[in-house]
C-alpha positions as CSV (number, residue, x, y, z in Angstrom):
1,M,-46.6,-8.8,-15.7
2,N,-45.0,-12.0,-14.7
3,I,-41.3,-12.5,-15.3
4,P,-40.5,-16.2,-16.0
5,E,-38.4,-17.9,-13.4
6,A,-35.8,-18.8,-15.9
7,I,-35.1,-15.1,-16.7
8,I,-34.9,-14.3,-13.0
9,C,-32.4,-17.2,-12.5
10,V,-30.3,-16.0,-15.5
11,L,-30.3,-12.4,-14.2
12,L,-29.4,-13.5,-10.7
13,T,-26.6,-15.7,-12.0
14,A,-25.3,-12.8,-14.2
15,M,-25.4,-10.5,-11.2
16,L,-23.5,-12.9,-9.0
17,A,-20.9,-13.5,-11.8
18,L,-20.4,-9.7,-12.2
19,T,-20.1,-9.3,-8.4
20,G,-17.5,-12.0,-8.3
21,T,-15.6,-10.5,-11.1
22,F,-15.8,-7.1,-9.5
23,I,-14.5,-8.5,-6.2
24,K,-11.6,-10.2,-8.0
25,I,-10.7,-7.0,-9.8
26,V,-10.8,-5.0,-6.6
27,W,-8.8,-7.7,-4.7
28,T,-6.2,-7.9,-7.4
29,H,-6.0,-4.1,-7.7
30,G,-5.6,-3.8,-3.9
31,D,-2.9,-6.5,-3.9
32,R,-1.0,-4.7,-6.6
33,I,-1.2,-1.4,-4.7
34,L,0.1,-3.1,-1.6
35,K,3.0,-4.5,-3.5
36,I,3.8,-1.2,-5.1
37,E,3.7,0.6,-1.8
38,T,5.9,-2.0,-0.2
39,F,8.4,-1.7,-3.0
40,L,8.4,2.1,-2.7
41,S,8.8,1.9,1.0
42,L,11.9,-0.4,0.6
43,V,13.4,2.0,-1.9
44,G,12.7,4.9,0.5
45,Q,14.4,3.0,3.3
46,K,17.5,2.4,1.1
47,F,17.6,6.1,0.1
48,A,17.1,7.2,3.7
49,S,20.1,5.1,4.8
50,I,22.2,6.6,2.0
51,L,21.1,10.2,2.9
52,H,22.0,9.6,6.6
53,S,24.9,11.9,7.3
54,P,26.6,13.1,10.5
55,H,26.2,16.7,9.3
56,T,22.4,16.7,9.5
57,P,21.4,15.6,13.1
58,E,17.7,16.5,12.8
59,L,17.3,14.9,9.4
60,D,19.3,11.8,10.6
61,A,17.0,11.3,13.6
62,L,14.0,11.3,11.4
63,L,15.7,9.1,8.8
64,E,16.5,6.6,11.6
65,I,12.9,6.5,12.7
66,Y,11.8,6.1,9.1
67,I,14.2,3.2,8.5
68,A,13.4,1.4,11.7
69,R,9.7,1.9,12.1
70,D,8.1,4.3,9.6
71,H,4.6,2.9,10.6
72,E,5.0,4.6,14.0
73,M,5.8,8.1,12.6
74,N,3.2,10.7,13.4
75,R,2.0,13.4,11.0
76,E,4.3,16.1,12.5
77,Q,7.4,13.8,11.9
78,W,6.2,13.2,8.3
79,K,5.8,16.9,7.8
80,R,9.2,17.7,9.3
81,L,10.9,15.0,7.2
82,M,9.2,16.4,4.1
83,E,10.4,19.9,5.0
84,L,14.0,18.7,5.5
85,C,13.9,16.7,2.3
86,E,12.6,19.8,0.4
87,H,15.5,21.8,1.9
88,T,18.0,19.2,0.5
89,V,16.2,19.3,-2.9
90,N,16.5,23.1,-3.1
91,D,20.1,23.2,-1.8
92,P,22.2,24.3,-4.8
93,L,25.3,22.8,-3.2
94,A,23.8,19.3,-2.6
95,D,25.0,16.4,-4.7
96,K,22.6,15.4,-7.5
97,E,22.2,11.9,-6.1
98,K,21.2,13.3,-2.7
99,V,18.7,15.7,-4.4
100,V,17.1,12.7,-6.2
101,M,16.9,10.6,-3.1
102,A,15.6,13.5,-1.0
103,G,13.0,14.2,-3.8
104,F,11.9,10.6,-3.6
105,L,11.5,10.7,0.1
106,Y,9.7,14.0,-0.2
107,A,7.2,12.3,-2.5
108,L,6.8,9.5,0.0
109,C,6.1,11.9,2.8
110,E,3.6,13.8,0.6
111,H,1.8,10.4,0.0
112,K,1.8,9.5,3.7
113,L,0.3,12.9,4.5
114,S,-2.4,12.6,1.9
115,L,-3.7,9.4,3.6
116,P,-6.5,9.7,6.2
117,E,-5.3,10.1,9.8
118,K,-5.3,7.0,11.9
119,P,-7.5,7.2,15.0
């Protein structure tokens, strides 16, 4: 059975168009994810600076690293920051604002820890 060249050309053109559309969708989606992650990181940094307090030296040290260079934090630092944020969230004496900010940072830590490890 011979397939006419015209049909082959139409099919190849359609495949290329679909591939181009798929690449555009993936690119746009990736760009949106990057923008959302950047926004959430900036909010996290603002919350971290507000949570910074002289009464919590271990938390403050991690918050300072997070604010200055969160991309350099290792998994142990993310885990410990998450634990300290969880402690703030569960503290019945903590201000509601601090509980919300610590909860947000907890979620950011959880997200970072869900990503594959860098080599």
